[in-house]
N, C-alpha and C positions, 0 to 999 in steps of 0.2 A: 368793732362788732359789725363787720360789713355784711354778715350773713343775715342780719335782722330782717331786711326787706324780703329775703327769700322765704323766711318763716312767717312773717306777719304782714305780707302784702295785702291780705284781705281785710285787715283791721286798721292799718295805718292809712288814714284818709283825712281829707280836709274836713274841719268841723262844719256841720250843717245842722243847726238847731231844729230845722223843720223836717229833718229826715231821720227816722228811726233805723237802727241797724237791722239787717236781716237776722231773724232769730235763728238759733241753732236748731236745726230740724232733727228730731229724734224719731227714728223709724221704729215700728213695732219689732219686738224681739223675734228673730228668726234663727234658724240653725246657723251658727257661725261659719262663714266661708273660710276655707283653709288658705293661708297666704305663705305657708312655709315652702321651701324649695326642696327639702328632703322628705320623701314619702316612704311608707312601708314598701319593702321590696315584694313584688307580687308572688314570686316563687321562692319565698324564704325557707331555708333549711339550715337551722343553727348548727347541726352536726357537720353538714357539708362545708359551711363557711368556716367553722373552726378547723377542719381538716385542711382546707385550702390555705388558711392563714399559717397554720403550722408548717406546711410545706414551703410556703413563701419565706418564712423566717429561717428555716433550716437550709434553704437552697444556697448553693455557692454564690456568694456576692449579694445575697438577699434580694428577693424580688419585690422591690418597693412599689412597683406599678400595681401588682396584685393586692398588696396590703391596702393601698389607697383606694383601689377600685371597690374593694369589699366594704371598707369602713364608711365611705362617703355615699354609698348607695343603699345603706340600711339605716332605718331610723333608730332613735335612741333605745327604744324598747327592744328592738331586734338585737342591737349591739350588746345589751345586758344579757340576753340569752346566749349569744355567742361567747361572751366572757365565761359564763357558768359552764358551758359545755367544754370549752377549751381547758379550763382549770381541771375539770373532772378527767379529761382524757390525757392531758399533757403533764398533770401533776404540778403545775406551776401557773401563776397568774399570767394572763395575756399581757398585762401592762409590763410585767417583769421581762417577758420575752421580747417585747417591742423595744424596751429601754436598752436591751443588750445589743440590738442590731441597728437601731435608728439613731440619727444625730440631729442636732440643731432644731430648726423650726419645724421640720417634718415630724420629728419626734414629739414636739410640743402639740401640734395639731392632732396627731393620732391619739396621744394619751388623753387630750382634752375630750375627744369624741367618745371615749370609753366611760366617761363619768356621767351619772344621771344629772339632770338639770339642777336639782337642789345641791348635790355634792359639788358640781362644777361652780355654782355661785358661791358656796361656802369656801371652796378652794381659792377662788378669785379674791374674796374678801380677806381671807387669811394672808394671801400673798400681798394684798394692798396695805396691810397693817403690820406686817412683819419686817424686821430688819431696820436699816437706816432709812428714815423718811417714810412718808405715807403717800400712797397713790390716791389723792383726793378725787380725781376724775372717775376712777373705777368705782369707788365707794358710792358716789352720787349716781352714776350710770345704773348700777344694779338696783339700788334702793328706790330710785325714782321710776323705774320701768317694770318692776315686779308687782304682782297682785298681793293683796293682804294674805291670802292663803299661801302663796309662794314665799313671802317673807317669813311667815311663821314656820314653814318647813325649813327654810334656810337656817333660821336660828336654832332649830332643833338639831339639824345635822351638824352645824358648827360646834355646838356643845358636845355632841356625841364624838365627833372626830378630833377636836382639839382641846377638850376638857376645860373650856372657858366659855363664859357667857359673852355673846357678841356685843351686847350693850356695854359691858364693862371694858372690852377691848377698845370700842369706839371712844369711850370716856378717857381711857388711858392714852390713846394715840392722837386725839384731836383736842381742840380747845374752843372756848367762846361760843359765838353764835353758830359757828359751823357744827359744833358738837350738838347743839340744840336742834338744828335742822335735821341732822342724821338720825338722832334719837326719835324725833317726831315721825320720820319715815319708817323707822324700825318698829314703832308702836303698832303699825299695821291697822290704822284706824281711818284710812281714806275711804270716803264714800265711793262706792263702785256702781251706783245706780246710773240709769240712763236719762232719768227725768231732769228737767232744768227748772229751778225756782227763780223766776224772773225778778221777784222782789229782792231775794237774797243776792242775786248778781249785781243789782243796782247798789244795794247797801255795801257789798264788798268793794265794788269799784270806787264808791265814794270814800270809803275808809282808806283804801290803798292810795287814792289820789291825794287825799289830805295829808297822809303820812309822808308821801314822796315829794310833796311840794312845800313842806314846812322848812323854815330856815334852821330850826334846831335839829339835833341828831335824831334820826328816825328810830322808831321802835321796831327793831328787826323781828321781834317775837310776833308782831301783828302779821307781818308778811309770811312768816313761817307757818303760823296757825292756819291762815287761809289757803296757802299754796300746798300744804301737805294733807289737808283734810277734805277739800272739795273734790268732786269727781271731774274727769276730763271735760265732759260736756258742760258742766257748771262753770268751770274755769274759762272755757272758750267764750261763753256768754259774758262773763265778768270782764274779759279782755276787750270784748266789743264795747261794752258800756264804758270801760276806762278810756278807750280811744275817743269816745264821743265828748268827753269832758276835758281831755288833755291834748296838748300839742305834741306831746312826747309819748312814745309807746312805753308800756310798762318795762320791758327789758332795758330800754335806753334810760329810763328813770332809775332803775336798779344800778345800772352801770355808773350813773352820775353820783348816786348817793352812797354806794357801798364800795368796798375794796377787798381784795384778797379772796380767800376760799369761799366765804359766804356769798360774795357777789356772783362768782362762777356757779355756785350751787343753786342759788335761787333762779338765775337765768336759765340754767339747764332744766330745772323743774318746769319753768314756763314753756320752754321749747318742747319738752316731752308732752305736756298737756295739750299744746296746740297741734303738734304733729310729730308723733313718736318716730315714724319711719324717716322723716326729714332730719330729725335729731341724729339718728344713727348714720344717715347718709353723709351728713356733714363730718361726723367723727371719722368715717371711713376715708373720706376725701382728705382730711387733715393728716391721716396716718400715712398717706402716700404722697403728700404734697412736699415739694422741695427736695433737699438732699437727704437721702436715707429713707428707710421705711420703718414705721413704728409697728413692728410685727406683732407685739403683744396685743395691741388694739385691734389690728386687722383680724387676727385669729379669734380673739375673744368675741367680737361682734358676729363674725360669720358662723362660729360654732353655736353661740347662744341664741341667735335669731333664726337659724336655719329651719327650725320647725315652728316658728312663730309668725314672722312677718317679713322674711328676707325678700320675698317677691316685691312687696311694697317698697322696701328700702332700695332695691335695684331700680324700680321705676322712679322714685324720688331722686336718686342719684343722677339719672340721665336728665331729668327735668331741671335740676338745680345746676348741673355742671356741663351739660351738653355733651357728655361722654358716657359710654357704658362702663359700669363698674368693672366688668370683666377685662376691658381694654387696659385699664390702669393696673389691674392685678398682673396681667401679662407683661406689662412694662416694668413693674417693680419687683417681680419674683421670678424664680427659676425652677426648672426641672420638676421633680415629684411634689415638692412643696407647692409649687404653682398649680399643679394638677389637682391637688387636694383642695385648695381654695376654690378653684374653678368648679370642681365637682360639687362643692357645697352651694354654689350659686345656682345649681340646677342646669337643665339642658339649655344650651345657647348656640 
């Protein structure tokens, strides 16, 4: 876990009993700043865009450049309106038309952009649990980074689309402590407040330290309960307090004590709580590191975070790896698929 220091460099320090850690500062609530890279198109005209897409699809050879230019420069709400107008005028769904003319990863990213956020997440969770094997990383990524309201919406859409309860699918496709952790996140009971209870942070840190330093088998349920119900600011303070009493960071302790899916799951939850953009930056880096490209991961993160925090992710990527995300995308992808991904990264 070489990336631990990049995530937790502010809390991994030499013990100093005379020095209290800096408290997590909670600012007064203000209007949230927008950190997405895709913004509403200022001169939006759904009818015009639907007509342009129809012409691009029907043109000889297919004008992929135009399709990409439209889809990556409209936000999700605008794309939903384009879909409705296209179907009314063309007599068929836009997704159906694009499937007939696009191929490979360009087809994937364009179709993904046409889904609403909740439908996209439900689609990803279905894909992660269907067929041979389970995509554990995707399950954890989605459930650990969505709000309570978003998770409730995802569950509703999942049942509507696939006629199954998402909780039951998780039970059927996973096992043991990993199932318990996923179901805890699915319950959507995470505290989303900004205030920090200092006494609770010390208490939780003590419980986690004692559990992770016993010679007997640790009670994983204790870790799951704390890590899936406390707010981000609360967990940050808990990590600081844990670092005061331990020579080992919490992620390192989890690595030493646990194995398999539950180890990766809890470590990812800790990373998300400490720095969500850095969590995604690392996943993007890993998707393009070494031989080959993990296109599913690359597309999933860029599409799902383009109207959330992709600006922050791009900043963290450069800080962590000394390179611009766009440079690595250019190196690992080609042609219109590359242009679609770069378009999602915003002006550069």
